[in-house]
Every structure is written in structure tokens, then in C-alpha cells.
All heavy atoms as an XYZ file, in Angstrom:
656
protein
N       0.827     -1.181      0.019
C      -0.021      0.026      0.002
C       0.886      1.253     -0.034
O       1.746      1.383      0.829
C      -0.924      0.006      1.248
C      -1.730      1.217      1.417
S      -2.772      1.047      2.851
C      -4.133      1.980      2.320
N       0.654      2.131     -0.911
C       1.496      3.327     -1.069
C       1.482      4.225      0.148
O       2.480      4.822      0.519
C       1.064      4.109     -2.296
C       1.958      5.274     -2.586
C       1.617      5.999     -3.859
O       0.691      5.586     -4.529
N       2.307      7.047     -4.191
N       0.353      4.375      0.869
C       0.277      5.310      1.950
C       0.800      4.744      3.249
O       0.626      5.359      4.281
C      -1.149      5.780      2.097
C      -1.607      6.596      0.948
N      -1.004      7.731      0.520
C      -2.661      6.358      0.095
C      -1.647      8.216     -0.505
N      -2.662      7.413     -0.795
N       1.489      3.636      3.265
C       2.032      3.061      4.466
C       3.449      3.500      4.775
O       4.096      2.965      5.589
C       1.985      1.511      4.323
N       3.827      4.607      4.139
C       5.242      5.052      4.271
C       5.312      6.140      5.359
O       4.356      6.838      5.630
C       5.751      5.587      2.952
C       5.691      4.464      1.897
C       6.195      4.927      0.591
N       5.127      5.574     -0.131
C       5.275      6.131     -1.335
N       6.506      6.197     -1.837
N       4.322      6.659     -1.938
N       6.525      6.263      5.953
C       6.660      7.158      7.084
C       7.694      8.209      6.996
O       7.584      9.257      7.630
C       6.951      6.362      8.365
C       5.906      5.376      8.714
C       4.677      6.071      9.227
C       3.566      5.108      9.559
N       2.765      4.682      8.480
N       8.784      8.064      6.339
C       9.889      9.025      6.272
C       9.722      9.882      5.029
O       9.363      9.385      3.970
C      11.248      8.288      6.206
O      11.359      7.494      7.349
C      12.406      9.298      6.146
N       9.912     11.220      5.134
C       9.849     12.057      3.955
C      10.867     11.541      2.932
O      11.875     10.952      3.280
C      10.133     13.502      4.360
N      10.603     11.869      1.678
C      11.408     11.359      0.596
C      12.745     12.151      0.348
O      13.443     11.906     -0.588
C      10.628     11.279     -0.719
O      10.081     12.568     -1.004
C       9.538     10.238     -0.618
N      12.996     13.087      1.259
C      14.304     13.775      1.130
C      15.429     12.804      1.261
O      15.438     11.959      2.161
C      14.410     14.839      2.230
N      16.379     12.820      0.369
C      17.473     11.791      0.347
C      18.196     11.725      1.721
O      18.492     10.612      2.131
C      18.416     12.292     -0.747
C      17.552     12.982     -1.694
C      16.507     13.694     -0.822
N      18.392     12.843      2.391
C      19.115     12.820      3.668
C      18.284     11.998      4.751
O      18.875     11.281      5.526
C      19.390     14.208      4.131
O      18.199     14.952      4.267
N      16.964     12.083      4.701
C      16.159     11.393      5.675
C      16.122      9.908      5.342
O      16.161      9.066      6.235
C      14.740     11.982      5.734
C      14.663     13.370      6.347
C      13.253     13.917      6.222
C      15.143     13.372      7.765
N      16.028      9.567      4.083
C      16.094      8.171      3.671
C      17.463      7.588      4.101
O      17.512      6.466      4.648
C      15.807      8.010      2.192
C      14.340      8.441      1.904
C      16.064      6.574      1.741
C      14.056      8.467      0.413
N      18.527      8.319      3.826
C      19.815      7.825      4.246
C      19.946      7.696      5.734
O      20.475      6.700      6.247
C      20.907      8.827      3.723
C      22.326      8.382      4.062
C      23.400      9.345      3.594
O      23.015     10.329      2.847
O      24.517      9.166      3.933
N      19.439      8.695      6.503
C      19.524      8.674      7.962
C      18.756      7.448      8.533
O      19.175      6.909      9.568
C      18.977      9.966      8.542
N      17.690      7.062      7.882
C      16.922      5.943      8.378
C      17.458      4.601      7.861
O      16.918      3.557      8.174
C      15.421      6.058      7.952
O      15.261      5.807      6.583
N      18.560      4.699      7.107
C      19.113      3.463      6.564
C      18.242      2.806      5.567
O      18.379      1.574      5.302
N      17.267      3.507      5.070
C      16.307      2.900      4.151
C      15.330      1.948      4.819
O      14.568      1.273      4.130
N      15.346      1.892      6.131
C      14.481      0.947      6.847
C      13.077      1.509      7.094
O      12.185      0.728      7.319
C      15.107      0.604      8.237
C      16.439     -0.144      8.116
C      17.097     -0.312      9.490
C      16.232     -1.503      7.446
N      12.937      2.828      7.015
C      11.593      3.368      7.174
C      11.041      3.640      5.812
O      11.677      4.140      4.932
C      11.667      4.701      7.952
C      11.976      4.585      9.422
S      10.721      3.659     10.332
C       9.331      4.769     10.250
N       9.750      3.291      5.681
C       9.108      3.589      4.356
C       9.112      5.110      4.121
O       9.061      5.869      5.100
C       7.687      3.075      4.517
C       7.812      2.067      5.609
C       8.898      2.537      6.550
N       9.168      5.583      2.910
C       9.226      6.961      2.615
C       7.949      7.480      1.999
O       7.251      6.771      1.308
C      10.355      7.264      1.687
N       7.603      8.751      2.289
C       6.420      9.358      1.698
C       6.772     10.780      1.323
O       7.556     11.487      2.062
C       5.231      9.327      2.670
C       3.978      9.856      2.012
C       5.493     10.093      3.921
C       2.708      9.543      2.787
N       6.292     11.261      0.193
C       6.612     12.584     -0.235
C       6.150     13.650      0.759
O       5.010     13.550      1.326
C       5.952     12.881     -1.623
C       6.393     14.193     -2.179
O       5.784     15.186     -1.830
O       7.359     14.176     -2.995
N       6.965     14.629      1.095
C       6.610     15.587      2.092
C       5.371     16.446      1.710
O       4.732     17.053      2.593
C       7.789     16.525      2.384
O       8.182     17.197      1.197
N       5.039     16.539      0.445
C       3.873     17.298      0.038
C       2.593     16.442     -0.085
O       1.549     16.983     -0.415
C       4.161     17.952     -1.371
C       5.225     18.946     -1.291
O       5.223     19.783     -0.341
N       6.144     18.915     -2.202
N       2.653     15.181      0.233
C       1.510     14.302      0.125
C       0.775     14.221      1.472
O       0.938     13.337      2.294
C       1.993     12.892     -0.279
C       0.820     11.890     -0.516
O      -0.356     12.270     -0.273
O       1.125     10.796     -0.876
N      -0.087     15.237      1.691
C      -0.789     15.336      2.970
C      -1.662     14.150      3.255
O      -1.701     13.606      4.334
C      -1.628     16.658      2.997
C      -2.300     16.861      4.298
C      -3.083     18.175      4.354
O      -3.115     18.928      3.359
N      -3.644     18.487      5.524
N      -2.393     13.697      2.232
C      -3.251     12.509      2.411
C      -2.404     11.256      2.748
O      -2.797     10.472      3.605
C      -4.068     12.233      1.141
N      -1.240     11.148      2.079
C      -0.370     10.015      2.404
C       0.128     10.065      3.836
O       0.198      9.043      4.472
N       0.524     11.234      4.306
C       0.987     11.360      5.663
C      -0.131     11.032      6.635
O       0.111     10.371      7.654
C       1.522     12.819      5.932
C       2.964     12.896      5.509
C       3.398     13.456      4.386
C       4.128     12.449      6.178
N       4.793     13.387      4.297
C       5.226     12.749      5.445
C       4.264     11.718      7.366
C       6.496     12.405      5.788
C       5.601     11.405      7.727
C       6.675     11.688      6.961
N      -1.317     11.533      6.408
C      -2.476     11.224      7.282
C      -2.702      9.730      7.313
O      -2.900      9.128      8.414
C      -3.675     11.979      6.836
S      -3.610     13.713      7.158
N      -2.687      9.106      6.152
C      -2.913      7.635      6.106
C      -1.761      6.883      6.842
O      -1.993      5.904      7.560
C      -3.019      7.175      4.676
N      -0.542      7.348      6.642
C       0.577      6.753      7.292
C       0.531      6.861      8.798
O       0.826      5.870      9.534
C       1.912      7.332      6.750
N       0.164      8.004      9.290
C       0.040      8.185     10.750
C      -1.062      7.363     11.260
O      -0.954      6.670     12.317
C      -0.176      9.692     11.078
C       1.114     10.478     10.734
C      -0.564      9.880     12.509
C       0.965     11.963     10.691
N      -2.159      7.264     10.535
C      -3.308      6.456     11.014
C      -2.866      4.989     11.050
O      -3.183      4.249     11.990
C      -4.475      6.590     10.035
C      -5.765      5.962     10.483
C      -6.933      6.266      9.613
N      -7.226      7.715      9.471
C      -7.006      8.372      8.334
N      -6.543      7.843      7.257
N      -7.221      9.684      8.317
N      -2.157      4.538     10.036
C      -1.721      3.121     10.002
C      -0.769      2.841     11.150
O      -0.827      1.792     11.781
C      -1.079      2.742      8.682
C      -0.717      1.289      8.588
C      -0.263      0.838      7.275
N      -0.128     -0.632      7.245
C       0.548     -1.276      6.339
N       1.118     -0.640      5.344
N       0.593     -2.573      6.381
N       0.142      3.789     11.425
C       1.075      3.571     12.518
C       0.365      3.476     13.845
O       0.714      2.664     14.708
C       2.075      4.736     12.532
C       3.159      4.602     13.591
S       4.247      3.203     13.429
C       5.476      3.899     12.333
N      -0.711      4.247     14.004
C      -1.459      4.232     15.248
C      -2.401      2.977     15.327
O      -2.559      2.462     16.460
C      -2.334      5.473     15.340
N      -2.971      2.561     14.218
C      -4.011      1.567     14.311
C      -3.591      0.151     13.920
O      -4.208     -0.790     14.404
C      -5.179      1.905     13.272
C      -5.869      3.226     13.742
O      -5.790      3.586     14.906
O      -6.498      3.842     12.843
N      -2.560     -0.014     13.099
C      -2.186     -1.343     12.624
C      -0.993     -1.841     13.483
O       0.191     -1.751     13.147
C      -1.770     -1.246     11.152
C      -1.566     -2.624     10.517
O      -1.335     -3.582     11.249
O      -1.621     -2.705      9.254
N      -1.346     -2.492     14.608
C      -0.331     -2.947     15.560
C       0.593     -4.017     14.981
O       1.750     -4.007     15.267
C      -1.017     -3.388     16.848
C      -1.861     -2.353     17.481
N      -1.292     -1.236     18.138
C      -3.185     -2.167     17.550
C      -2.257     -0.475     18.590
N      -3.446     -1.025     18.214
N       0.013     -4.907     14.185
C       0.867     -5.973     13.587
C       1.886     -5.356     12.623
O       3.060     -5.737     12.654
C      -0.018     -6.947     12.852
N       1.471     -4.395     11.794
C       2.413     -3.770     10.855
C       3.484     -2.985     11.641
O       4.651     -3.050     11.304
C       1.632     -2.794      9.931
C       2.530     -2.085      8.964
C       3.007     -2.560      7.813
C       3.054     -0.782      9.118
N       3.843     -1.662      7.169
C       3.846     -0.520      8.003
C       2.902      0.201     10.060
C       4.522      0.684      7.820
C       3.564      1.399      9.872
C       4.398      1.605      8.756
N       3.021     -2.226     12.645
C       4.004     -1.438     13.409
C       5.001     -2.355     14.133
O       6.208     -2.081     14.164
C       3.265     -0.568     14.463
C       4.174      0.390     15.168
C       3.429      1.308     16.081
N       2.790      0.583     17.179
C       1.465      0.615     17.457
N       0.684      1.321     16.735
N       1.020     -0.066     18.454
N       4.554     -3.483     14.657
C       5.434     -4.436     15.302
C       6.420     -5.025     14.296
O       7.626     -5.206     14.623
C       4.631     -5.527     15.984
O       3.928     -5.004     17.055
N       5.955     -5.363     13.109
C       6.864     -5.987     12.090
C       7.881     -4.942     11.642
O       9.065     -5.269     11.452
C       6.101     -6.535     10.928
O       5.521     -5.518     10.127
N       7.493     -3.674     11.540
C       8.437     -2.600     11.198
C       9.474     -2.463     12.296
O      10.674     -2.368     11.996
C       7.695     -1.329     10.971
C       8.529     -0.091     10.614
C       9.250     -0.324      9.248
C       7.635      1.155     10.495
N       9.001     -2.429     13.535
C       9.968     -2.283     14.647
C      10.897     -3.441     14.744
O      12.104     -3.280     14.990
C       9.173     -2.145     15.979
N      10.422     -4.649     14.481
C      11.280     -5.859     14.464
C      12.347     -5.739     13.367
O      13.522     -6.064     13.568
C      10.427     -7.073     14.295
C      11.192     -8.366     14.424
C      10.326     -9.573     14.327
O       9.194     -9.563     14.847
O      10.734    -10.589     13.704
N      11.926     -5.331     12.155
C      12.861     -5.232     11.046
C      13.961     -4.221     11.389
O      15.090     -4.472     11.145
C      12.084     -4.817      9.777
C      12.976     -4.718      8.538
C      12.217     -4.341      7.348
N      11.872     -2.928      7.500
C      11.553     -2.133      6.477
N      11.500     -2.630      5.269
N      11.239     -0.890      6.682
N      13.595     -3.056     11.926
C      14.501     -2.066     12.306
C      15.499     -2.570     13.361
O      16.695     -2.412     13.278
C      13.817     -0.772     12.774
C      13.079     -0.130     11.608
C      14.795      0.186     13.413
C      12.137      0.950     11.962
N      14.964     -3.272     14.386
C      15.806     -3.807     15.438
C      16.832     -4.823     14.889
O      18.012     -4.821     15.304
C      14.950     -4.495     16.486
N      16.472     -5.560     13.915
C      17.356     -6.566     13.352
C      18.357     -5.962     12.357
O      19.484     -6.439     12.244
C      16.530     -7.691     12.558
C      15.813     -8.621     13.469
C      15.061     -9.601     12.677
C      14.287    -10.568     13.521
N      13.512    -11.532     12.730
N      17.904     -4.942     11.566
C      18.805     -4.500     10.423
C      19.481     -3.199     10.686
O      20.410     -2.852      9.965
C      17.915     -4.361      9.192
C      17.362     -5.709      8.750
C      16.474     -5.562      7.516
O      16.453     -4.516      6.837
N      15.690     -6.603      7.198
N      19.104     -2.430     11.663
C      19.705     -1.116     11.938
C      21.192     -1.242     12.277
O      21.532     -2.016     13.193
C      18.960     -0.334     12.949
C      19.633      0.961     13.314
N      19.772      1.998     12.385
C      20.279      1.378     14.447
C      20.371      2.998     12.989
N      20.739      2.648     14.212
N      22.030     -0.527     11.613
C      23.456     -0.504     11.929
C      23.848      0.935     12.157
O      23.962      1.728     11.204
C      24.298     -1.088     10.794
C      23.953     -2.499     10.447
C      24.339     -3.469     11.614
N      23.957     -4.837     11.346
C      22.836     -5.436     11.837
N      22.061     -4.750     12.647
N      22.610     -6.685     11.587
N      24.042      1.359     13.408
C      24.370      2.783     13.682
C      25.684      3.159     13.038
O      26.601      2.365     12.908
C      24.445      2.863     15.172
C      24.244      1.490     15.724
C      23.977      0.583     14.621
N      25.767      4.402     12.602
C      27.040      4.934     12.057
C      27.859      5.479     13.211
O      27.348      6.303     13.973
C      26.698      6.068     11.076
O      25.890      5.541     10.071
C      27.950      6.662     10.477
N      29.071      4.987     13.366
C      29.935      5.563     14.434
C      30.170      7.049     14.258
O      30.194      7.537     13.111
C      31.261      4.776     14.248
C      30.940      3.646     13.355
C      29.760      3.997     12.574
N      30.239      7.747     15.338
C      30.460      9.215     15.283
C      31.698      9.575     14.459
O      31.689     10.521     13.684
C      30.623      9.773     16.679
N      32.728      8.736     14.566
C      33.956      9.056     13.820
C      33.688      9.003     12.288
O      34.255      9.820     11.527
C      35.088      8.069     14.194
O      34.676      6.725     13.924
N      32.856      8.074     11.873
C      32.536      7.993     10.407
C      31.697      9.176      9.996
O      31.864      9.714      8.894
C      31.779      6.713     10.123
N      30.751      9.647     10.878
C      29.971     10.778     10.571
C      30.803     12.011     10.402
O      30.653     12.799      9.456
C      28.913     11.018     11.639
O      27.983      9.969     11.659
N      31.760     12.240     11.397
C      32.618     13.397     11.313
C      33.508     13.337     10.084
O      33.744     14.351      9.415
C      33.447     13.525     12.585
C      32.663     14.123     13.713
C      32.356     13.493     14.855
C      32.115     15.418     13.769
N      31.606     14.338     15.631
C      31.432     15.533     14.978
C      32.062     16.488     12.906
C      30.753     16.704     15.359
C      31.404     17.663     13.286
C      30.734     17.733     14.501
N      34.016     12.150      9.718
C      34.854     12.070      8.554
C      34.090     12.443      7.276
O      34.607     13.131      6.399
C      35.394     10.626      8.431
N      32.833     12.017      7.191
C      31.995     12.320      6.033
C      31.689     13.851      5.977
O      31.757     14.450      4.920
C      30.696     11.535      6.049
N      31.449     14.416      7.131
C      31.193     15.880      7.169
C      32.392     16.666      6.780
O      32.331     17.569      5.928
C      30.760     16.304      8.600
C      29.330     15.737      8.903
C      30.792     17.822      8.744
C      28.871     15.824     10.357
N      33.613     16.263      7.296
C      34.869     16.951      6.932
C      35.129     16.817      5.447
O      35.533     17.752      4.779
C      35.961     16.429      7.786
C      35.955     16.899      9.191
C      37.281     16.568      9.873
C      37.056     15.723     11.061
N      38.292     15.300     11.703
N      34.924     15.622      4.894
C      35.206     15.398      3.467
C      34.254     16.265      2.650
O      34.657     16.866      1.643
C      35.019     13.929      3.121
N      32.981     16.306      3.036
C      32.035     17.208      2.298
C      32.408     18.670      2.361
O      32.343     19.406      1.324
N      32.815     19.139      3.536
C      33.200     20.510      3.697
C      34.487     20.813      2.851
O      34.588     21.860      2.190
C      33.472     20.855      5.139
C      32.230     20.927      5.986
C      32.620     21.056      7.500
C      31.319     22.039      5.629
N      35.412     19.923      2.834
C      36.652     20.080      2.058
C      36.323     20.131      0.569
O      36.817     21.049     -0.137
C      37.652     18.957      2.355
C      38.954     19.113      1.651
C      39.904     17.944      2.058
C      41.199     18.136      1.390
N      42.154     17.052      1.767
N      35.494     19.237      0.132
C      35.081     19.249     -1.296
C      34.380     20.558     -1.675
O      34.670     21.147     -2.755
C      34.188     18.019     -1.600
C      33.721     17.945     -3.045
C      32.772     16.779     -3.251
O      32.900     15.781     -2.574
O      31.934     16.923     -4.125
N      33.488     21.006     -0.794
C      32.774     22.251     -1.095
C      33.730     23.437     -1.152
O      33.614     24.299     -2.039
C      31.747     22.453      0.011
O      31.062     23.669     -0.162
N      34.679     23.521     -0.170
C      35.666     24.547     -0.180
C      36.511     24.543     -1.458
O      36.788     25.572     -2.063
C      36.554     24.476      1.048
N      36.898     23.391     -1.892
C      37.761     23.253     -3.089
C      36.928     23.731     -4.318
O      37.452     24.437     -5.230
C      38.182     21.826     -3.333
S      39.410     21.252     -2.157
N      35.643     23.391     -4.387
C      34.784     23.793     -5.490
C      34.593     25.307     -5.499
O      34.660     25.927     -6.519
C      33.397     23.134     -5.376
C      33.094     22.146     -6.467
C      31.619     21.718     -6.517
N      30.894     21.813     -5.282
C      30.678     20.805     -4.443
N      31.115     19.606     -4.750
N      29.997     20.952     -3.369
N      34.434     25.860     -4.330
C      34.242     27.320     -4.237
C      35.524     28.048     -4.690
O      35.426     29.053     -5.395
C      33.876     27.759     -2.863
C      32.464     27.408     -2.482
C      32.081     27.861     -1.070
O      32.878     28.337     -0.299
N      30.821     27.659     -0.748
N      36.665     27.582     -4.276
C      37.941     28.156     -4.673
C      38.045     28.105     -6.229
O      38.462     29.030     -6.856
C      39.132     27.517     -4.044
C      39.441     28.086     -2.666
C      40.682     27.556     -2.148
N      40.384     26.121     -1.932
C      40.590     25.499     -0.776
N      41.174     26.029      0.209
N      40.306     24.249     -0.584
N      37.737     26.908     -6.783
C      37.834     26.758     -8.217
C      36.881     27.668     -8.976
O      37.234     28.181    -10.045
C      37.601     25.264     -8.585
N      35.744     27.877     -8.415
C      34.724     28.693     -9.051
C      35.120     30.200     -9.039
O      34.707     30.986     -9.857
C      33.350     28.551     -8.387
C      32.705     27.238     -8.661
O      33.154     26.485     -9.560
O      31.723     26.939     -7.913
N      35.975     30.523     -8.070
C      36.339     31.956     -7.927
C      37.774     32.245     -8.440
O      38.246     33.336     -8.219
C      36.205     32.383     -6.451
C      34.790     32.421     -6.022
N      34.182     31.330     -5.350
C      33.801     33.374     -6.140
C      32.948     31.650     -5.114
N      32.691     32.845     -5.581
N      38.360     31.311     -9.098
C      39.683     31.511     -9.666
C      39.578     32.442    -10.904
O      38.713     32.217    -11.743
C      40.314     30.182    -10.138
C      40.712     29.281     -8.988
C      41.942     29.772     -8.216
O      42.814     30.422     -8.804
N      41.970     29.517     -6.923
N      40.494     33.398    -11.041
C      40.479     34.214    -12.272
C      40.839     33.369    -13.487
O      41.611     32.443    -13.347
C      41.465     35.303    -12.003
C      42.340     34.837    -10.835
C      41.508     33.774    -10.127
N      40.295     33.700    -14.619
C      40.559     32.870    -15.832
C      42.012     33.026    -16.303
O      42.761     33.781    -16.020
C      39.603     33.452    -16.862
C      38.959     34.642    -16.345
C      39.354     34.708    -14.873
């Protein structure tokens, strides 16, 4: 069912959830309402989702997060310098 999704479809949120949470477009108000209703009312579905997350979730170590942030900042700084170099 399409409206059974819970995480907004922004790539960063999908990545943060490890792809374990179903995604729904942030502009789909009816989809969000249906998803919230399902989360509240469908105990078997919610339990299976929680079980899947408990089994498959792999936290990212803080050191890996900081390394990715630093790499992204370095790449951005290099791009900005290159964009502002005189011809």
C-alpha cells in the first residue's frame, strides 16, 4: 500500500533511516495522514516494522559521521575556490 510510508522522501532522511523506514513525499498530505493512521491503528504492521529495524539497523559511528562531514566541507571549499579563480 502506497500510503504506508513514514519518512519524507528527502534523500538525507532516507539515508539517515538506513532505508528501513518507508518513505512518503513531504507534500503528500493524504499520504501522511494515512501513514500516521496506520502507525497508530495497525499494531501488527508497526510491530513488524519495529522488528525489522531492530534486526537490520546499523548505527554509524560518530567518527565515520565526522569524517564524512569533513570530506564534504573540504570538497565544497575546493569547489568554491575553483569557481572563484580568475581565468
